[in-house]
Legacy VTK file of the C-alpha trace (Angstrom):
# vtk DataFile Version 3.0
C-alpha trace
ASCII
DATASET POLYDATA
POINTS 259 float
69.698 92.961 102.671
69.538 89.420 101.388
70.998 86.384 102.962
73.549 86.088 100.564
75.264 89.815 101.906
74.608 88.768 105.295
76.775 85.663 104.740
79.352 87.581 102.873
79.375 90.083 105.670
79.613 87.448 108.543
82.369 85.726 106.542
84.435 88.749 106.152
84.118 89.682 109.940
85.460 86.708 110.868
88.007 85.918 108.311
89.630 88.792 109.937
89.252 88.214 113.463
90.447 84.782 113.302
93.506 86.086 110.612
94.389 88.946 113.689
94.110 86.344 116.172
96.548 83.889 114.737
99.050 86.680 113.200
98.901 88.500 117.078
99.580 85.304 118.558
102.232 84.250 116.823
104.167 88.044 116.935
102.899 89.594 119.951
106.565 91.160 121.569
105.265 92.522 125.046
102.733 90.464 125.934
102.464 86.444 126.368
100.588 84.059 124.458
97.977 83.514 126.841
97.453 87.221 127.168
96.919 87.185 123.509
94.610 84.273 123.376
92.147 85.912 125.992
92.017 89.409 123.344
91.207 86.919 120.616
88.286 85.415 122.498
87.424 88.516 124.081
86.909 89.713 119.715
85.261 87.086 118.888
82.875 86.980 122.102
82.392 90.916 121.242
81.987 90.588 117.357
78.073 89.642 117.486
78.736 86.438 115.716
77.979 84.685 118.514
79.483 81.393 117.276
77.331 81.474 114.467
77.337 78.259 112.464
77.083 80.199 109.304
79.536 82.195 109.838
81.777 79.112 110.659
80.992 76.943 107.834
81.637 79.747 105.299
85.312 79.402 106.498
87.545 77.074 105.471
91.185 76.216 106.501
92.741 77.157 103.275
91.355 80.756 103.758
92.649 80.726 107.297
96.219 79.995 105.963
95.679 82.163 102.969
95.870 85.176 105.630
99.360 84.172 106.590
100.873 83.070 103.498
99.738 86.687 102.224
101.588 88.683 104.853
104.556 86.329 104.531
104.636 86.706 100.543
104.543 90.166 100.922
107.038 90.892 103.950
109.906 88.148 102.323
109.386 90.235 99.083
110.409 93.550 100.835
113.210 91.793 102.709
114.807 90.812 99.033
113.876 94.142 97.175
115.638 95.811 100.317
118.788 93.857 100.459
118.948 93.032 96.713
119.877 96.364 96.081
123.411 98.602 95.839
124.333 99.724 99.997
121.067 96.737 101.068
123.804 95.326 102.849
126.894 97.692 102.917
125.312 100.968 104.143
123.291 98.968 106.653
125.299 98.797 110.104
122.811 96.109 111.234
123.900 93.773 108.647
126.939 95.020 106.723
129.417 92.343 106.259
132.836 92.511 107.611
135.782 90.926 106.781
136.589 87.289 107.893
137.997 86.558 111.058
141.397 85.534 109.517
141.892 88.564 107.469
141.804 91.055 111.010
145.965 90.506 111.143
146.095 91.305 106.999
143.937 94.417 107.762
145.845 95.470 111.117
149.147 94.610 109.253
148.441 96.858 106.039
147.211 99.871 107.884
150.537 100.284 109.760
152.028 100.738 106.018
149.789 103.000 104.405
147.333 100.704 102.631
144.271 100.290 104.712
142.162 101.550 101.131
142.951 98.088 99.718
141.234 96.256 102.449
138.581 99.004 102.829
138.150 98.197 99.096
137.687 94.093 99.486
135.479 95.038 102.673
133.110 97.026 100.081
132.833 94.295 97.814
131.920 91.730 99.750
128.864 93.245 100.347
128.312 93.863 96.964
128.964 89.979 96.202
126.121 89.771 98.973
123.652 92.335 97.686
124.208 90.729 93.916
122.956 87.285 95.093
119.946 87.949 97.205
117.842 88.258 94.409
117.783 84.335 94.189
116.315 83.995 97.399
112.653 85.200 96.022
111.932 82.108 94.463
112.642 80.307 97.558
110.701 82.014 100.003
107.637 81.450 97.567
108.100 77.872 97.334
108.354 77.651 101.019
105.740 80.003 101.360
103.526 77.367 99.216
104.619 74.613 100.981
103.048 75.346 104.118
100.748 73.289 105.580
97.888 73.634 108.225
100.393 71.822 110.614
103.468 74.417 109.528
100.375 77.044 110.279
99.332 75.572 113.307
103.061 75.061 114.479
103.439 79.141 113.787
100.337 79.447 115.743
101.749 77.818 118.837
105.056 79.125 118.663
107.097 81.900 119.664
107.427 85.191 118.364
109.935 84.043 115.855
108.223 81.109 114.934
107.602 82.398 111.059
111.664 83.493 110.763
112.262 79.822 112.224
110.390 77.852 109.986
111.801 80.050 106.893
115.257 79.109 108.435
114.392 75.189 108.723
112.593 75.303 104.945
115.513 77.098 103.519
118.485 77.212 105.072
119.795 74.375 103.154
118.524 75.088 99.352
119.114 78.881 99.785
122.850 77.945 100.596
123.013 75.640 97.763
121.312 78.364 95.185
122.999 81.369 96.320
127.174 79.852 96.811
127.189 79.579 93.170
125.717 82.715 92.895
128.066 84.300 95.265
130.969 82.775 94.060
129.858 84.169 90.373
129.041 87.853 91.947
132.641 87.981 94.081
134.500 87.494 90.776
132.154 89.864 89.141
132.857 92.956 91.514
136.553 92.088 91.779
136.065 90.825 95.144
138.225 87.795 94.016
141.016 90.234 92.190
140.748 92.963 95.325
141.631 89.650 97.790
144.243 88.901 95.580
146.381 91.993 95.642
145.469 92.678 99.175
147.350 88.852 100.457
150.051 89.965 97.641
150.780 92.895 99.697
150.352 91.567 102.996
152.758 88.480 102.375
155.305 91.256 100.705
155.748 92.451 104.380
158.443 90.782 106.328
157.489 88.716 109.435
154.277 88.315 108.896
151.725 85.194 109.914
150.184 82.920 107.077
146.647 84.040 106.700
143.699 82.973 104.071
140.003 83.376 104.281
137.026 81.489 102.361
134.843 84.641 101.109
132.010 82.668 99.510
131.251 80.797 102.753
131.540 84.121 104.508
129.582 86.191 102.329
126.995 82.968 102.189
126.575 82.599 105.890
126.524 86.703 106.515
124.376 86.877 103.696
121.536 84.683 104.925
122.090 86.123 108.487
121.193 89.592 106.975
118.061 88.109 104.954
116.322 86.082 107.828
117.228 89.231 110.388
114.959 91.524 108.572
112.482 88.764 107.398
112.127 88.283 111.623
111.048 92.668 111.360
108.700 92.196 109.059
107.180 89.676 110.776
105.611 92.174 113.529
105.795 94.935 110.881
102.962 93.949 108.953
100.858 93.617 111.811
101.356 97.034 113.408
102.031 99.719 111.080
98.904 99.915 108.399
101.202 101.601 105.757
102.880 97.593 105.569
99.089 95.948 104.545
99.588 96.708 100.853
97.063 94.326 99.538
93.418 93.788 99.960
94.258 90.786 102.151
96.426 92.209 104.235
94.066 95.036 105.364
90.905 93.348 106.013
93.170 90.986 108.383
94.595 93.011 110.055
91.784 95.563 110.536
92.168 98.789 107.774
88.844 100.482 107.871
LINES 1 260
259 0 1 2 3 4 5 6 7 8 9 10 11 12 13 14 15 16 17 18 19 20 21 22 23 24 25 26 27 28 29 30 31 32 33 34 35 36 37 38 39 40 41 42 43 44 45 46 47 48 49 50 51 52 53 54 55 56 57 58 59 60 61 62 63 64 65 66 67 68 69 70 71 72 73 74 75 76 77 78 79 80 81 82 83 84 85 86 87 88 89 90 91 92 93 94 95 96 97 98 99 100 101 102 103 104 105 106 107 108 109 110 111 112 113 114 115 116 117 118 119 120 121 122 123 124 125 126 127 128 129 130 131 132 133 134 135 136 137 138 139 140 141 142 143 144 145 146 147 148 149 150 151 152 153 154 155 156 157 158 159 160 161 162 163 164 165 166 167 168 169 170 171 172 173 174 175 176 177 178 179 180 181 182 183 184 185 186 187 188 189 190 191 192 193 194 195 196 197 198 199 200 201 202 203 204 205 206 207 208 209 210 211 212 213 214 215 216 217 218 219 220 221 222 223 224 225 226 227 228 229 230 231 232 233 234 235 236 237 238 239 240 241 242 243 244 245 246 247 248 249 250 251 252 253 254 255 256 257 258
């Protein structure tokens, strides 16, 4: 075996161990960061590398960060694909979008007069609007990942278990809301939610002695939609590390120990 082959094998092994340590520290749910750090040191100590100068020089900070970005890219694409289709929100009890709180009294009043189906239809259409708007988030996740610096990676490394999701929230919440709001407004009209809302409110106002009620459908769907996206992004953080089936690229397989 020549020196080039040896260097390549040591580089690959060292790269995998370092990235594994980064993710174990970031996403460990049942152990403290200190415990995972010790495990990472043990891995390095038992790898046969012994702090080799060849392996250390071969590994650049950019290459360390690339594994983190790859995992986050794969995870975010899965989330967008899952939620941005029919019933991505509507059929999922974890993120299903209910009626706005201000419409609860409208729902109660119409249920009493046998018009519950109208309110159910409105709720369905709110979820359909979120599903139609979610694919817009794909590019924003990609932009946030590309903008990640080594300082960002270090903060994730040293942060709590949801550090990557918190990074995305900090980077994306405002631009994601700005990008998705007009899409949701358009989607609400396209899926018939606005028309459904107008019918519901018309029937409600025709009832005697009911209090005034109104709701901001756009901001309600926007807030709940973003909550759903980040809810599943947090789950993807751990899933890539824990489940070999989730490691769909060569880099992820190498980083997370696929044999």
